[in-house]
Structures are given as C-alpha cells and as structure tokens.
ZAMARGU-4260 file (C-alpha; in steps of 0.2 Angstrom, whole numbers, plus 5000, padded with zeros to 4 digits):
<rodrens>
0) 4659/4964/4917 | 4660/4975/4934 | 4668/4960/4941 | 4681/4958/4928 | 4686/4978/4927
5) 4691/4978/4946 | 4701/4963/4942 | 4709/4973/4930 | 4710/4988/4940 | 4719/4977/4957
10) 4731/4969/4944 | 4735/4988/4935 | 4738/4994/4953 | 4749/4980/4955 | 4757/4985/4942
15) 4759/5002/4943 | 4766/4998/4962 | 4780/4987/4953 | 4784/5002/4940 | 4787/5013/4955
20) 4798/5001/4964 | 4807/4998/4946 | 4811/5016/4944 | 4817/5017/4962 | 4829/5003/4960
25) 4835/5010/4944 | 4838/5027/4950 | 4848/5015/4968 | 4858/5009/4952 | 4863/5024/4943
30) 4869/5029/4961 | 4878/5013/4965 | 4887/5014/4948 | 4893/5032/4949 | 4903/5026/4967
35) 4912/5012/4959 | 4917/5022/4945 | 4925/5036/4960 | 4932/5022/4970 | 4937/5016/4954
40) 4948/5033/4950 | 4955/5033/4968 | 4960/5016/4967 | 4970/5023/4951 | 4978/5037/4961
45) 4982/5028/4977 | 4991/5015/4967 | 5001/5026/4956 | 5005/5037/4975 | 5010/5019/4980
50) 5022/5015/4965 | 5031/5033/4970 | 5030/5029/4987 | 5042/5012/4983 | 5053/5022/4972
55) 5056/5034/4987 | 5059/5020/4999 | 5072/5011/4988 | 5083/5025/4989 | 5081/5028/5008
60) 5085/5010/5009 | 5101/5012/4997 | 5107/5027/5009 | 5103/5017/5026 | 5116/5005/5019
65) 5129/5019/5014 | 5127/5024/5033 | 5129/5006/5038 | 5145/5005/5030 | 5150/5023/5036
70) 5148/5016/5055 | 5158/5002/5050 | 5170/5012/5045 | 5169/5020/5061 | 5171/5006/5071
75) 5186/4999/5062 | 5196/5015/5062 | 5192/5015/5079 | 5197/4999/5084 | 5214/5002/5075
80) 5217/5019/5085 | 5214/5008/5102 | 5227/4995/5094 | 5239/5011/5091 | 5235/5016/5109
85) 5242/5000/5115 | 5257/5001/5105 | 5262/5018/5111 | 5258/5013/5130 | 5271/4999/5127
90) 5285/5010/5122 | 5281/5022/5135 | 5284/5008/5145 | 5298/5002/5136 | 5305/5021/5137
95) 5304/5023/5155 | 5311/5005/5157 | 5326/5011/5149 | 5326/5030/5159 | 5326/5020/5173
100) 5340/5012/5166 | 5350/5025/5162 | 5348/5036/5179 | 5357/5018/5185 | 5371/5019/5174
105) 5373/5037/5177 | 5386/5036/5191 | 5396/5023/5179 | 5396/5036/5166 | 5399/5054/5171
110) 5413/5055/5160 | 5398/5054/5145 | 5388/5065/5155 | 5384/5078/5141 | 5380/5065/5129
115) 5369/5059/5141 | 5360/5073/5144 | 5357/5075/5124 | 5351/5060/5124 | 5340/5060/5138
120) 5332/5076/5130 | 5327/5066/5115 | 5320/5051/5124 | 5309/5065/5134 | 5304/5075/5118
125) 5300/5059/5110 | 5292/5052/5125 | 5281/5068/5126 | 5278/5066/5106 | 5271/5050/5112
130) 5262/5057/5124 | 5254/5071/5114 | 5250/5055/5102 | 5241/5046/5113 | 5231/5060/5119
135) 5225/5064/5102 | 5220/5046/5098 | 5209/5046/5114 | 5200/5062/5109 | 5198/5053/5092
140) 5192/5036/5100 | 5179/5049/5109 | 5175/5058/5094 | 5171/5041/5083 | 5162/5034/5098
145) 5149/5048/5100 | 5146/5047/5081 | 5143/5028/5083 | 5131/5030/5096 | 5122/5044/5085
150) 5119/5032/5072 | 5102/5025/5070 | 5094/5012/5059 | 5078/5016/5053 | 5064/5004/5050
155) 5059/5000/5032 | 5042/4989/5029 | 5045/4976/5021 | 5063/4976/5025 | 5072/4966/5039
160) 5079/4976/5050 | 5100/4977/5050 | 5108/4976/5065 | 5125/4986/5066 | 5139/4974/5066
165) 5155/4976/5079 | 5172/4968/5072 | 5184/4959/5079 | 5203/4967/5082 | 5210/4955/5068
170) 5196/4960/5056 | 5201/4977/5059 | 5220/4979/5059 | 5216/4970/5042 | 5208/4984/5033
175) 5219/4998/5022 | 5219/5011/5029 | 5222/5022/5013 | 5208/5013/5006 | 5196/5015/5019
180) 5198/5033/5021 | 5195/5036/5003 | 5180/5027/5004 | 5174/5038/5021 | 5178/5054/5011
185) 5168/5047/4996 | 5153/5042/5007 | 5153/5058/5016 | 5151/5067/5001 | 5137/5060/4995
190) 5129/5058/5011 | 5130/5078/5012 | 5123/5078/4994 | 5109/5067/4996 | 5103/5068/5013
195) 5088/5054/5014 | 5068/5059/5018 | 5065/5047/5029 | 5046/5054/5033 | 5043/5046/5017
200) 5040/5029/5027 | 5026/5035/5038 | 5019/5043/5022 | 5020/5026/5014 | 5010/5019/5030
205) 4997/5031/5031 | 4995/5028/5012 | 4993/5008/5013 | 4980/5010/5027 | 4971/5021/5019
210) 4972/5009/5002 | 4965/4996/5011 | 4952/5006/5018 | 4947/5012/5002 | 4948/4995/4994
215) 4936/4988/5007 | 4924/5003/5004 | 4924/4996/4986 | 4918/4977/4992 | 4906/4985/5000
220) 4899/4995/4986 | 4903/4979/4975 | 4892/4969/4988 | 4878/4982/4987 | 4878/4981/4969
225) 4876/4965/4968 | 4862/4964/4977 | 4853/4978/4968 | 4856/4968/4955 | 4848/4952/4962
230) 4833/4962/4970 | 4829/4969/4953 | 4831/4952/4944 | 4817/4945/4956 | 4807/4960/4952
235) 4807/4958/4935 | 4802/4938/4938 | 4790/4942/4951 | 4781/4955/4937 | 4781/4942/4925
240) 4773/4927/4935 | 4760/4940/4941 | 4756/4947/4924 | 4755/4928/4918 | 4744/4926/4932
245) 4731/4939/4927 | 4733/4936/4909 | 4725/4918/4908 | 4712/4923/4919 | 4707/4939/4908
250) 4709/4929/4893 | 4697/4914/4900 | 4683/4928/4908 | 4684/4937/4893 | 4682/4922/4880
255) 4667/4918/4891 | 4659/4933/4891 | 4662/4936/4872 | 4652/4919/4869 | 4638/4924/4880
260) 4638/4943/4873 | 4637/4934/4852 | 4630/4918/4856 | 4643/4906/4851 | 4656/4921/4846
265) 4675/4918/4849 | 4687/4932/4855 | 4705/4929/4862 | 4720/4937/4869 | 4737/4931/4864
270) 4756/4937/4866 | 4765/4945/4852 | 4781/4938/4859 | 4777/4925/4872 | 4796/4924/4881
275) 4793/4945/4884 | 4775/4949/4883 | 4783/4967/4890 | 4791/4971/4873 | 4778/4966/4858
280) 4762/4967/4868 | 4746/4957/4866 | 4736/4956/4851 | 4714/4954/4852 | 4709/4945/4840
285) 4690/4943/4837 | 4683/4927/4828 | 4665/4927/4822 | 4654/4915/4812 | 4656/4922/4796
290) 4674/4920/4788 | 4681/4938/4794 | 4693/4942/4808 | 4695/4957/4819 | 4712/4959/4827
295) 4715/4974/4838 | 4734/4976/4845 | 4738/4982/4861 | 4754/4994/4861 | 4767/4987/4876
300) 4767/5002/4883 | 4750/4998/4890 | 4758/4983/4899 | 4771/4994/4907
</rodrens>
C-alpha cells in the first residue's frame, strides 16, 4: 500500500509539473495574442497612410509632367528665337551690302544726294532697330537657357524616369506661337497655384521600409505563436499518455490489493470519457459477493 502511494505521489508530482508548464504556456499565448492584435492594428494604419501617399504621388507625377511640357515649350521658343536671329543676321548682311552699293553709286547720284541721305538715314534706323531686336532675342535666349538648366526631373518610385526631349529646328518652326504662348501662360498659372510637394517621395520610401519591417515582425510573431501551439499540443499528448500509463498501473494494482483484502472482492477504476479523461474524471466501482454494487465518482478537478 505504501509503495502504491509513493507511485501515486510521483504521478501527482509529474501532473503538477505539467500543469505549471501549461500555465506558463497559456500566459505566453496570451502575450503573443496581444502582440498579434497590436501588429494587425499597426498594419492597417500603415496601409491607410500608404493609400494617402499614393494619391499624393499621383498628383506629383501630374505636376512633373506639366513641368516637362513647360520645358519643352521653352526649348521650342528658344529654337524659334535662334531661327529669327539667323534671319536677322541675313537681313543685316543684306543691308550692309546695300549700304556698300549705295556708297559706290554715291558719286553718280550726286543730284539725288538729299534723297539718298534720307534713304540712308532710314536704312540706318532700320538697321539699329534690327540690331536692338537681335540683342533682345539674345538676352531672351540666355534667360530661357538658364530656365531650362534649372528644370529638374525628380524620380518617382514605381514610375519610369522621363528624359527631357530636345526638338529639332523643323519641329520648332512647325509650332504655332499664339497657341504655345497661351499654353505657357496657363501652365505657369497652374504651377504657381499648385506647388508640388516633392518631399512626399522620401516620406513614401521611409513608410515603405517601415511597412516591410513591421511585416517581418508580424511573420516572426506568427512563427513564435505556431511554435507555442505546437508545444502546447505536445504537452497535452504527453500528459494524456503519462496519465493513461499511470492509470493502467494503478487500476491493476488496485484490483489485486482489493482482492487480497476482501478475499475475492472486485474493485475497478473506470474512465467516464475514455477520449478525454480530464473532462469527466474516473469512477471507482466496488463489486462484492452480494448483488449490491458501490460506486465512487472522482471529480475531474482532482485529475487536473
């Protein structure tokens, strides 16, 4: 009897150790559940911010396309001014030639000296006007070149980099100046009203890196949770296996001891639920030589 009590105490100690591990595992599962809910909430917040950033990026891309069109307009106008400068240079050369021809004819037309002087003055005035116009166009070309150099294309994540196009002389001459000037004025007004916030691109990259980091953290937490579940299931199976082994030994010894004490009596331990012995407990039944049968029920709490 003392030997059996010692085995029962050893089994009870094993059961207590398993219960302690099970309680610790439950606490870890609760902590992991809280961490998973926090990660899910942060993931949703990041998705909302990413949607807002994508909207801002689309607006920035539209503004960049407008800037590209404005640059192309400036280049076209600059090339047109270069063409006009070449034409004016030809005019100046022609006027100089005419001036030389008039000087050569001056001795022969002394009678028309006054008329020639008037024409000369008129030609000189036209020449000065042409030179002034050339100077103005040269200054305009310098200003437009400066503006073109200041234009910068910003890289947008997920979008191909658009290069600034250089137009040929034929393409520039085919442009309608009135329509082009109108479009330039409209785009300048739109650009002044809607200044693009290019800093949002850097913020988008930062938020994307943070989202990837949080996703990796969520995967790590999920992996730890699955390992904890697997460990809990293994502990449950081990607990059930050890309990059934101890139960078989105790039942066999109990029947032998009871038969020895009662000289032929019968006593037996039976599981109420053989699939889950910890839910309903066990029943201790005693069968005597008389027809009566004594039953003793063990609370499942005692088994835990």
